[in-house]
N, C-alpha and C positions, 0 to 999 in steps of 0.2 A: 263532588260527595253528591252518595244520596238521599241522604237523613231526608230531602223536604222530601221527597216520593212515595207516594200510598200502598204501595209493598217493602217500604223502604225496611223493615222489624224483621224482614221472613227471611228464610232462608232456604231453597230449591235444589234436590239434589235431583239434578238430570242425565237418567241414564240411556231415556230417545238414544234414538240414530234416522239417520238422514233426513225424511222431511215430517218427519212425528217431531224433533229439535226444532218446529216452531212453536211449542207449546211455551219452552221452555225463554225462547229469543222475546216473549210478547211478556211473558212476568216477569225477564229480565227487564227488559223498557220500564215498567212501573216501578223497578224499582228493584225487586229483591235483590237477596242476592244467588244469583243460580253457578251452583257450582255445575259443569258439563264433563262427566265419569265417561272417558271413553275406555277400554282393554288397549291394552299397549301398543297394538300396533296402530289403531285408529278409527276414528268412524269409520264405516262405507263413505259415507256423503266424502270423506279428505279423496277420496277411487277417483270421485265423480268428476270429467270438465265440466264445466269449459277452466281452464287451469291460465291464472294470472301469465302473461308471457308467450301463453302459447308452452310452459313447461313444467308437467305430471310432478305434483311434491304436496304431499302430504300437508301443507302451509297454504297451499296456493291454489286449493281450489275455492273457484268465487261463490260453487250452489257451501260450502261448507260455511265458509264467510256469513250467508245470508241468514244462513241459519240462528250462527253464535253468537251474536254481535250480545257484547252487552254480558256474557260467558266469565268464569275461569275455570283452567282445563284443567285437571284432571289426568292421570293414567291407571289401573287398578282392574287384573282382573278378577271377576267376580266368581269365575269358574274355581277359584281355588280356597282353602282355607283359608288364608293366609288374607287374602280379598274377598272375601269374605267377611270375614273379622274386623277391617280398617272399614267397614261401607257401612255394617252395624255399626259402630266406635262416629262415624259420618252423619249419620239416621239420626242417633242419637241426640243431637242437638240441632236437627230439621223440623219446617216444619212441615212439608212438601216430599214425596222422592216421584219424580214420570218416571215409567219403562217403557219398551216399547217390543220387549220381546216374546216368543212368541207365548201364548195361556201353555202353562204349566212348566215353565224355565225358570222362572224365578222361589217356584216352587219345591223342584228338582235341587235347588241351588240352598236351598233352607230361608229364600226372602222373601217367601211371599207374601201378601199383608199383614196373613195370622202371627209373624214371626218375628217381625218389625215392628208391626202395633204392640205388637208384649214388651219390648223396649222402649218405646216410645207412646202412648195411647195415646197423643193430641197430630199423631201424622197424618197425613192425609197424601192416601198412596193412589196415585194416579194409573191405568194403566190405556194406553192404547193402542189399539188390535188393527188389523184386517175386517175380523166380525168378531171379535167380544171376549168373554172368557167362558162362554157355553154357547151352547149350541150347537145342531149338525156339524156346522162351515168353520167351528172357531178353531182348530186345527188346522183348516186348511192352510195355503201357501196362500200372499194374499199381495200382492204387488197389485200397481197400480191402475196399471189395465184389468184384472184381474174384476177392480172394485169397480171402475169406473163401467162395464161389461156388466157385474151381480148387480149393482147400484141403476143401473138407468138411465144414466147420463150417456152410456154412450149412444143408443135406442131411438135417442132423440139427437143425437150430433151428427149433421155433416148434411146429404142433398138427399129429397126425400127416393132418386130411380136411381142409387146407390147404394151396400153395405154401408151398417153402420160405422163412425169416425171417435176414436178415441180424439179427448180434447189435448193439445200440443205440448201443453205441461202439464204434468204429473198435478192431481189435485184433493185424491182422496185423502188421502195424509195434511194435508193444508184444511184440508173439512173438518176432520177431524183435533187435529191441533184445537182451530177454531173454538173447538165446541168443550175441547180437552182444558180450554184456561176456563173458558164458563162455570163448569161444572167443578175444577177445582177452586177456583173462589170465589163459587157457591156457598160450597163444603167447607170453610175458612171462614165464611164469615158464620153456618154452622154451630163451629166448633166454638164459636166468641157462648153459642146460649147452652151449649151442653158439657162444652169441656174435652171435646172427644173430637177425635178425626173419623176420618173413617173413609172407606173403597173411594173410585171412580172409577169406574169401566167402558172409556167407547170404542164403538165399533166404526172404523171406518165405514164401511160399506153399510151404515145406520146415515149416516154423519152425509152423504153421499146421496141416498133416499133425501133424507129432509132437503137436502138444492133443489129437489126437483117441484116445490112449496106443490099445485094444487095435481099433479098429471095423473097421480095414483088415485085418486080422491075423482078426479073424471070415468076414471075407468072403474069406479066401481059405485058411484051413481049412476053415468051414464056405458056402461061397457061401450067407453072409446079410448086408448091406446092415441098418446099425444103422436104424433109423428115428424120425425127428422122436415126441419124446411129448407136448410142454407141458406142461398142469400137472398132465396125471397121469400111473399109472404102469401100464405093462396090466400084469395080471392074470396071463398064462401064457396058454397055450396055445386057451385057453375067449373069449381075446379079451376078456374083461372087463377094465373098466378103473379105474384109484381115484382121485377129487380128491387133488391133492398144496397146492394154493394158495385158501385160501378168503379172504375177504371177511368185517375184520370192521369196527367200526365208524369206524375212524381210516384203515382202508388191510389188510393182508390179513399174512397168516400161514396158515405152510406144516405138515401135517401130512396121514397116511394113517392112514385106516382100518386096522386089522394081528391078523393070527391068529396062532393059533402063540407057542411060551411067552413072546418079547418086545415084540412088536406086539401081542399082545395081550390084553397084559397093561394095556399103554401103554392102547389104547382103552378094554379094565374102568371106568379110572384118570376118566378123562374123562368115559363114564360113569356113574360114581358122583357124581361132582363136577357132573352135570346132572340126575342123582336126587338132588341136594341141593337144588336149586332149582327143582324139579319141569318140568325140561325135557326131561325122556328117557320116551319113552312105551314102552307095556310090549315093545310088541316088540323094542327095545332093548338090554332090562331085562334078560330074557328072552335073549336072543342069547349063545351060545357062542364066545366070541372067540380061548379061548385055544385050543381045538381047533380048532377049523377051518379046515381050508384056506380063506384069498379067493381064491386063484386058481382054486375050485368052484362060488362063489355064484355064482348067476347073476346077472345083471345089471338087470334088474330089483331083486333084493333088494339088491342093494347101493346103487341109488337110495332105495330105501325105506331105508333104515341110514342114508346121508350126508345126507337130508331133515332130520330134526329136529336133526344137526348142525350140518349150517349155518347153521340160523338161530340156536342159541346161539350160535355163535360171532359173530355179524350185532351179539346184545347188547352184544358187550364191547368192552376198547379193545384195544390188541396188548399193551399192559403189563400191563392184569389179562387176560390168556391165557397171557401170557408168564410172570408170578408165580407163577398161577395151575398151571399145570404145571409149572414147579421146583419147587411144594411137595409135588404133588399122584406127580411122578415119571413125567410125560407127552413123550410124542415132539414136539412142539411146538417150534417156531420162527420167531420176529416175521420178516416180511423188512422190512426195516430201507432208510428215504429217506433223500435224503444230509444232511435236517438228521438223520434218531434220527442216521445214522453220527456226525456230527462231535458230539455230548451219549451216546456212545456211550461208558458210564461205567468195561468192560473198557479201550476203547481211549485214553478219560483215562487211565485207572491204567498206566497201560502209556508215556506219551507219545507216542504214536505221533503226532500232531496235530502238531505245529513252529509258533508267533507268527514271522514274517520282517518288521521289520520296511521299511517302504519309504519309503524320507526323501521322496521326490520326492511322495507318497502322503500324505504325514504320519502313517501308521501303520501298523498290523500287519496281517498274511494269516496265515491259516492253512493249512497247507499239513502232506500226508499226508509221514512224513519215511520216511530207508528200513527194508521190511521185519526185514534179518536186526541182533541189537543183539549186540553184539562185546560182551566186556566188559572187556577192554583196552584196545580201541581204535575204541568206540559211531563212529561216524559223526555229523558232525554237519550244520546250513545256513551254512556262510560266510559264502554270497552272495545276496543279490536274482538274480537272473535280471536283464540285461543291458540297460541302457537303452540303442538302434542304436548303435552305434562310441562306448561311454562309452567303452574301455581302447586310443580307434588309441592315443590320446597319451603314453602308460603305456605299453604295450607296441611297435610301432614306433617310439618316438624315446628314451623311455629303456633298455629291453631291443637293441634290433636295431643305433639309432643313428642314427634318419635323423632331422637340422634337422628342426623349426620349418617351416622355407619349404620345403624339401621334403615332408611332407607337405602342408601346405598346397599346392600346385602338383599331387601325385595326387590330392587332393580335386577341382583344379579341374578335371581330364583323368575324376572320373567312377573312376577304380580304383578309393577307398576310399570 
């Protein structure tokens, strides 16, 4: 039961698709009754790999699973008159509606904010799109690669001597979904004061720009474009570059040669470790890291200092380097792959990963949990991702009052 959770009293109609569905997932994790409403053929995310058992199937997409925990599942073609009528009946009893259709689509179907707020004036109507509901780009196609490019994230990603790169996993709509959760909850809070709902318009492009932090301000004030640094750190006006990512026996670690009180002490401690194992040449042992400003050291000398360190790292595993760094107060971190994360001691002890039983598979699946930990109302996983149309009978018949015959007829029409 979710009665103890902070959003337990609220119902959410989730019309979003693919990665925008994270918004409904987060609201569901906090206790909301989220109804995932999909076209009869399913959310496109159901056809997105990878699949459980490498078998393409609408109920086995791992992408769909992650974004749709803690939701009940309905099918409904809201482009039809019968589908629109059913959606309006759902909206009459809902607190929040989430949608990610291209701007103008919901209005064309008679399901825009003006239409639905007339049915339910307390409705919070949250819209997640690539460029928002208005502006010159509003109706442009907006896949993740477009938004990373036009949001500026791609420009600062990659190596400085190569073209910009897209981050390996879709990011734009995840940022937008997070902003949509915040906007939705703020609108819900305001509703307690005014008694009225409102529209929440979320632009994924703006969410990506927001993630750049001070990059746009740096241009506005200093006329400097923050550029890509890749696996290195720029050393200042001299243009020198210090390595950040280093290969080791079973992967990579993150470390940078540093100077001064903090970075110099860390690097000196690494050199002492290398000396213990006979791996430090004289020129590395004699270099005065504690008083040296590494930004002023010529690149040729930096390359000379980095060479034996690279050789030392290649002879050890991530775990050996990490444990040795902790013991010796060296600023070094392992670069985790997915296997590392699932078995990470810290995440395990904080119960971050949650086993969820899938009865249709006869096994548990391990999912990342919600990030905020609430002492009085801890979020839980109550529902595994819904099968396609799994809760049609429960919602349409038991809650809306349709007869089984009426539901069967709608199914023959392709409405559900």
